[in-house]
C-alpha positions in Angstrom: -0.1 0.0 0.1 3.1 2.2 0.7 1.3 4.3 3.4 3.3 4.8 6.4 1.2 4.8 9.8 2.2 7.3 12.4 3.1 5.6 15.6 2.8 2.2 14.3 4.9 -0.6 15.6 6.7 -2.7 13.0 4.1 -5.6 13.5 1.1 -3.0 12.9 2.8 -1.5 9.8 3.4 -5.0 8.4 -0.2 -5.9 9.0 -1.4 -2.7 7.5 0.9 -3.3 4.4 -0.1 -7.0 4.0 -3.9 -6.1 4.1 -3.4 -3.0 1.7 -1.3 -5.2 -0.7 -4.1 -7.7 -0.7 -6.7 -5.2 -1.6 -4.7 -4.0 -4.4 -3.8 -7.3 -5.8 -7.5 -8.5 -5.8 -8.6 -5.4 -7.7 -7.3 -6.8 -10.8 -8.9 -10.2 -10.1 -12.2 -8.7 -9.4 -12.1 -7.2 -13.0 -11.1 -10.5 -14.5 -13.8 -12.2 -12.9 -16.4 -9.5 -13.9 -15.2 -10.0 -17.4 -15.5 -13.7 -17.4 -18.9 -13.6 -15.9 -19.8 -11.1 -18.6 -18.3 -12.7 -21.6 -18.6 -16.3 -21.3 -21.1 -18.0 -23.7 -21.7 -20.5 -20.9 -24.5 -19.5 -18.5 -23.3 -22.2 -16.0 -19.7 -20.8 -16.1 -21.0 -17.3 -15.7 -23.0 -18.1 -12.9 -20.1 -19.6 -11.0 -18.0 -16.8 -11.9 -20.4 -14.6 -10.2 -20.5 -16.7 -7.2 -16.9 -16.3 -7.0 -17.1 -12.5 -7.7 -19.5 -12.2 -5.0 -17.1 -13.7 -2.4 -13.9 -11.8 -3.8 -15.8 -8.5 -3.4 -16.8 -9.4 0.4 -13.0 -10.6 0.8 -11.8 -7.1 -0.7 -14.0 -5.2 1.6 -13.0 -7.4 4.6 -9.3 -6.7 3.9 -10.0 -2.9 3.4 -11.8 -3.1 6.8 -8.8 -4.7 8.6 -6.3 -2.2 7.0 -8.7 0.5 8.2 -8.9 -1.0 11.6 -5.1 -1.3 11.9 -4.9 2.4 11.0 -7.5 3.5 13.6 -5.8 1.3 16.4 -2.5 3.2 15.7 -4.1 6.4 15.6 -6.1 5.7 18.8 -9.4 6.0 17.1 -10.7 2.5 17.8 -14.1 3.7 18.0 -13.7 4.5 14.1 -12.3 1.0 13.3 -14.2 -0.7 10.5 -13.8 -4.1 12.5 -15.0 -3.2 15.9 -13.0 -4.8 19.1 -14.9 -7.5 20.9 -15.0 -6.2 24.5 -17.2 -9.1 26.0 -16.1 -7.9 29.7 -18.4 -4.9 29.3 -21.4 -7.0 28.5 -24.1 -7.2 31.2 -24.7 -10.5 32.7 -28.3 -10.8 31.1 -27.0 -9.9 27.8 -24.4 -12.4 28.0 -26.9 -15.1 28.9 -29.0 -14.0 26.2 -26.1 -14.2 23.5 -25.3 -17.8 24.9 -29.0 -18.9 24.5 -29.3 -17.5 21.0 -25.9 -18.8 19.9 -26.8 -22.1 21.1 -30.0 -22.1 19.2 -28.3 -21.0 16.0 -25.4 -23.8 16.6 -28.0 -26.3 17.0 -29.7 -25.0 13.6 -26.6 -24.8 11.8 -25.3 -28.4 12.8 -28.7 -29.8 11.7 -28.7 -28.0 8.4 -24.9 -29.4 7.9 -26.1 -32.8 8.5 -29.1 -32.4 6.0 -26.9 -30.7 3.3 -24.3 -33.7 3.7 -27.4 -36.0 2.8 -28.6 -33.9 0.1 -25.3 -33.8 -1.4 -25.0 -37.6 -1.5 -28.7 -37.7 -3.2 -27.2 -35.2 -5.8 -24.2 -37.3 -6.8 -25.8 -38.8 -9.8 -26.1 -35.3 -11.4 -22.9 -33.9 -10.4 -21.4 -34.0 -14.0 -24.5 -32.7 -15.6 -25.8 -29.9 -13.3 -24.4 -27.4 -10.7 -26.7 -28.6 -8.1 -24.3 -30.8 -6.3 -21.5 -28.2 -6.3 -24.0 -25.5 -4.9 -24.9 -27.9 -2.1 -21.4 -28.3 -1.3 -20.8 -24.5 -1.1 -23.7 -24.1 1.0 -22.4 -26.7 3.2 -19.1 -24.8 3.4 -20.9 -21.7 4.3 -22.7 -23.6 7.1 -19.4 -24.6 8.3 -18.3 -21.1 8.3 -21.4 -20.0 10.3 -20.5 -22.9 12.9 -17.0 -21.5 13.4 -18.4 -18.0 13.7 -21.0 -19.1 16.3 -18.5 -21.2 18.2 -16.3 -18.1 18.3 -19.0 -16.2 19.7 -19.9 -18.6 22.4 -16.1 -19.1 23.4 -15.7 -15.4 23.8 -18.9 -14.9 25.7 -18.2 -17.9 27.9 -14.2 -16.9 28.3 -14.0 -13.1 28.0 -10.3 -11.9 27.5 -9.3 -9.5 30.3 -9.1 -6.1 28.7 
């Protein structure tokens, strides 16, 4: 990225640079995915390119948010950080309990979905060479696995808050 952060430690500057370089590198790839999605004569390949493009746009935004958060941290503007901290210790006991209850319910749902999606993927194996259905169920299952990781992270941080 080239920008130097005032007051940044070497580690903070390295993180900021890495996040910024990723944003810049992704910019060209985003354009290429857009072109592939728009120019291919295959509706199926265009559909898949658009799926990747959606993810890459989100990744691009996340890396920009991470860079902005490092910058806000080094400039002591943490309230302006695009990726906010998780000060779980500031939660009231009732809110902590509510978060744990909701998270447990979401985890149960996502884990059930994961099992159902696994069964559905097996059912779709016969058409995996001729349709996108099997692949899409696998992608949804991967998203479900990601949701489980996020919820487990929330559950862990609420149960075991870091000392601030």
